[in-house]
N, C-alpha and C positions, 0 to 999 in steps of 0.2 A: 870621542861622545862617550866610550865608556868610563874614562876620567872622570868626566860631570856626572854620569849617572851614579857612579861611585860616590864620589864627593858630594852629592845631595841625600844620598841614604847615610853618610857618616853623619851630614848636619842635622839631618830629622834624627835621630838616635841620639846625640849629644842635647837635644834639647827637650827635655822630658816636659816642661811648663808649657810647652803647646798643645792645650789638649784637643784642640779640634784644626781637621785639616781645612783647607779650601774646598768647602762643600760646593756641589753645583746647585745654583740658585733654585733649581727645580724643586730641590727638597726643602728650603728653608721656609721662614715665613710664608704663612697662608696657602702654603702648599696642601696642609690639612685642613679643608673647611669645617667650620662649627655652626651650628645651628642650634640656638637654645641649649647650648652646654653638650650637644651631642653629634658625634661627626659624621658627616654626609659630604661625600663625593657628588656630584651632582654635572651631567653634560646635557645640552639642549641640541637637537637636530635640526638645524633648518630644511624641511622638506617641501619646499613652495611648489604647491599643484596635487599635492599627493592626498588623496581622501583619507578620513580618520581609519574608515576600515581596511583600507589598503595598507597604511603604517603599522595596524597593530597586529595585521595577519604576519606581516614580516616579520615585526619584533616578536609574536609567538613562536613560530618557528624558529627564530635566532636562540631564546632562552632556551625553548625546548631540545633543541640540540646541545645546548652547552651544558644543561645541566644532565643529558644523559651520557655526554664524553665523562664526568665527572666518576660513574661506577660506583657510586656511593646513595646516601639518603637524598643528595641535592635532587630539587623537585621543584615544579612549578606550585605555589600553594593559595594563590587567589588569581581569578581572572573574571574582569565582567567587560566584555564585548562593547557593551552600550556605552558604557565610561570610558573604554578604551584604556581600562587599567590591568598590570598583569603585575604579581609578584611572587619574585621565586628564593627560595632559601638554598645558598650553596655552601659546598664543604669540598675543598681539596689542600695540595701541600703547598706550602709555602717556602721556596727551597731558596735558603741562606747562601751556603758552600755546597759541592759537591766534589769529592774525588775517591780515587781507590781507595784510600782507605777511612776517609769519614765521610760523613752526611752529615747537615745541621739544617734541620727543616721542622716547621712547626703545623700543625694543620688551622687553617685559617676558615672560620664559617662567616658568612655574610648573608647579607640580604638586597636584592636588586628590586625596585621598583621604578615599572615604566607608566606613562601615562601619555598614550595617543590623544592629538586631536588634530583638525585640519592643517596640515602642512607643517607640522612638528609634530616632536615625539621629545620629552622629557625622561631622564633616565638619571636613576638614582642608586648610589651606592652606600649602604649603613649596615648598624648593628654590627659591627665586625669585631669578632673576637678570636682568639689565637687560646690553641690548646699546644705547648710547649714542653718536649721531653716528657711525653705522654701522662702530663700530671700538673704543670703548671699553668694556671687559665689567667689568660688577660683581656680586658677590655682595650678598644683602640682608646677610648676616652683615655685610658691610665695609663698608655704605653707609646701612641706616638704623637698626642697633639701638641701643638707649638708650646703652651706653657710647660708642659713636663720635659719636651727633651730638647729644648733649643736654649742656647746658652742667653745669658743676657742680655748679648748685644744680637742676638740673630744671626749671627754670622757662624754656628759650628752646631752641631750635633753631638750631645751626651753620647760615648761611647756605650753605655751600657742599651741602650734603645735606640741605636743607629740601623743595625739591620732591619728592626721590624719597621721604622720608619720608610726606608729607602724602599725595602722591597714591596712594601703596601702599597706606594705611590706607584712605585711601575706596575702592579699587579692590577689597580684599578685603573690606570692608564691604557693599560693591554684589553680590560673587558672594553671601554669607550670605543678603540680602534677597532675591536671585534664587531662591534655592534656599527658602527661608523661604514665600517665596508660591506656590512649586512645590507644595507641601506646603498652601496653604492657611492658613498663620500670618500675620497681619498684624498691626500695632500703631496705635494709633491715637494721636491728640496726649496724650490725658488716661489713659486705659486700656486697656488690652488687649482687641482683639477677634478674635474665634476665627471661622475660617470652615470649615467643613467640608468638606473636597473629596469630590466623590461617592464614586469609585470604591475612597479609602482608606482610609476608617476601616470598622472590620468590627462593634463593638460598641458604641463611643460618641466622641464628637466629640473632637478632639486639644484637648491642654491646651497653653497657650503657657508654655513652660520661662521660669523666673528669669530667666536669660541675655538680655538684650537683644536684640532683634532688631526692625531698623529700616527700615520700608518706606523706598524710594527719594524716596517723594514729601514725606519730614519731613525731609529731609538739609536743611540748610543749606551749599549749598557752600563748600569752603575755597577762597576765592579772594585771592590775595594781595591786598591793599591796594596798589595803583600811585599814588604823587603827581607831582605836578611836581616837580624840583628846584629849589629855592631859590638861587639865586645873587648874587652879589656881583660888581660890577664891580671888577677887579684895579687898584689902584694900582702901579704901579711907584717904589718909596722912591727918591727923589733921593740916592743913598750912591755912594759909590767905595770899592774894594779892602776888601769886608766880606763874606768868603766864609765867615764861620764863623755857627752860630746864636746869634740874641738872647735866643731863647725859653727857659726852665726845660726841661731833658732828663729826661723819667723813664728810670730806667735799671734793669736786673737783672730780678727776678721782678717787680716793680710796675709796671714797663713793659709786661710782656705779660700783665695782669690782662684778662680779656674773650676772650683765646686760647689757644687749643686747640692743643698741639703732636701733628702727625700722622706718620705714614710718609710717603716721598716716593713712593711705590705707590699714597696714596690722595690725592693731589691731585684736588681736584674741578674738573670742567670743561674745558673744551678749550681747550688752550693755543694753537692757530692762531685761534679767534675771540676771545679773550683778548687777544691782541697785535694782532690787525688790528682789531678793533671798539672794545675798550676801552681798548688800551696799557698801559704800565707805568711806573714809575719804577726808575731804576739809579741806587743810593745807595752812594757809598763816601766812606770816611774814618774820621774818629775822631772823638773829644768835643771836641778843639781844633778842629778844621778838618773840615767833609766839605761834599759838595755830592751833588745829583741833579739829574737828567735825564729828561725823556721819552723813550720808545723803543717803537719796534714791529717790532724785531727781534731773534729769537731763538729759543731751542726749551728741549727736555726730551730727555733721554735716559739711554744707560749708555755709559761711557768706562771701559777698566781695569778693567772690575768695580763701578765707582762711580756710583751716581745724578748726575747732571750737569744743570747749564743752561748754556745758551751764551747769550752778549748780544755785542754789538756795539758800538763807542765810535770816533768819529773822533777824531785826536789832536789836533783843533782845540778840542776840547770841555774844558772848567775840569773836567768829572769824571775825564777821562783821567788826569789827574795823579794824582787820590788814588787811581784805581785800579790805578797803578804803585806808589804808595808803601805800600799797606796790603794784608794778606793775605785780608781777608773782606769783604764788600758783600752788598746784598741788592737782590731784585726784588721791587719791593711793585705790587700791583693794587687797584683803586679800584672803588667803584661809579659810575654817569652822573651823581649828586650832584656828584662831584670831577672835572668834565670841565673846567670854566675853571679849577682848580687847576694840572691834568696842561698844559694849554696854555700856562699862564704859566710852567709850569718849562722847559717845549720853548721858549719864545721868548726866555727871560733868562738873560741868562749869571751864573753864580757870582763873576765875577771884580771885578763891579761894580755888585752888587746885592745884598740881603739878602734871598735867594730864600726862606726859609723864612719869613720875617716877612711876604714879597709874596704867598706861596703859602695863605698861612693854615694850613697843615698842621702839628702837634702832631710833635717830632723824640721820637725814644724812642731808648735803646739793649737792645740783646738783651744777655740774660745772657752772650753768647760775645764782646760787644764791637763788634758790627755796628749801623750807623745803620739806620734806619727810621721811618714815622711812624705815627702812633696811628690814624688813618683809616681804613689800607687793613684789607681784609677776607681778604688773603693775603700770606704775607710768605715768601719764600723766601731762605734766609740760604744764603750760599755761601764756599766755601774756594778761591781760584784754584788751579789743578790744571794749566792750559795756557792760554799766550795766543801768539798768532802775527799777525802784520800780514799782509793781505791784498795781495798783488802783482797788479799788472793781467795778469800771463802766465798766473794762476791761474783767471783768469775765461775758462770756457768757451761761455758766452753771446755773441755778437758784436755784438749791440745792447747789451747790459750794458755790454761792455768798452768800446764807441764813446762810451758816455754818459759815462764816468769817466777818460777821457780827462784828461791834465794835472790830475786832483783828488788832492786827498790821499785813500787809500781807508781805512777802518776797521780796527780792529783786532779780531780777535776773542778773547773770554777765555769760556774753558771753566772752570766752576767746579764742583769737589763739591758737592753740595747735604748742609749740615750740620745745619739745621733746617727745620722747615716748621710754619710759624705760621696758622692759620686762626679766624674767627669768624664 
């Protein structure tokens, strides 16, 4: 069994073209419902025989307790007993992963609206928003909708959005389950089981709605499978003056198969973390000659009203010459499985080695003619907008200035972002 498991890990690591795993169907097409362009999760509870007043009181009790548990600004914001309506505004943490060394989470804000009527209660969860890394704000419509997060065939979730979509679906399901238990509705593994809540029913026991209501105990948590990346020892080829690629290069739309083009303001992740922890490759050149280098300096922003990406290259690097000669370039990001490849690209010069062969990466050409690699999960394609060499007198920090005395300073390249590709 251990050998089979290890073989599976090796196969997964060696197949970077597979952008998506076999997702649980509960997270795919239709799992995030939309009403008039807005994401609205809803569940109607069949409570045949219960009065509107009894249902309203039970739901009011449930929402009051739920909002108080959050210990923040969560609260009931509207109530009309005559109409049977209650609205509550919630705020709590959505935890993506947690360990002794790290915690990845976002604040999720949402609104719950319930409408009670004789024998039934409609519960809706909408206006979902996220606050990530204490500064990145997203709405559910731009971060978990089918159109944004699913691939063309609706069989997989794009990597950058996966944790938001899966965890939000689980979060809302849990809300519905808790509300169902509040009404005494439960669901067994094989067949529905009805429990009669003492004060709610007036004439007969409630009947379970045909729409699924699942107990928390039955859920198989959507835990991402974490595998240890399988890496191989990189051997630097003993060649000279081979700055061009020797592998076949995929070009145009075929090169971007498996990628989805998104707007610059939809870039997933925290750029500071992506640079400091994961690094990136700066790739410049064309089909005749190109080179890539590992970098951890840069940023994203706006200049002259255009979305821009900033990177820094030392003139001693071979990539610098190609940046000077060409108008476009790419900044690409990779998963931990390609750490060794990025280390190699950062320690080997393209002047005297075939870096593409040595790194094992697969070169591709974007429809606009820029060079990148098929293993990247994020490709930021830029056109040079501003370039400026850094001067010692421009450095305000004396410690940094002293550190760079007598050394060749970097050149800053600010590029207009012309395309974002994600998978």
